[in-house]
C-alpha angles and dihedrals in degrees: 000000000000120000116254090222107053099173136082090260109081100186140031098216106056098101091047092050090053093047094049093044092053092045087057091048092239126148120223088253092053090051090049091049093050091050089051090060086063091050090253106131113204112149122217091259091054090050087055091050091048090052094050092046097244096114131058121235123223123220091251091051091049089052091051093047089050092053097044094044092042092230129130112250093241090059090066087069098050 
């Protein structure tokens, strides 16, 4: 089966995650730690790969990012 995303970029939200994280003065490790309190395990390195577009994001991870960054899910796509 062919991949839905056939480019180097594996997500559409990475730049927005980085922008929101920095606006909230959070490090990648702090974001990872906050997600872990919700039982969403994304290590610091994976946060980095999400932000640079080299890692996909699951729906559960997107939900967690939305909660931790206090941003509606639809805003990640604007």
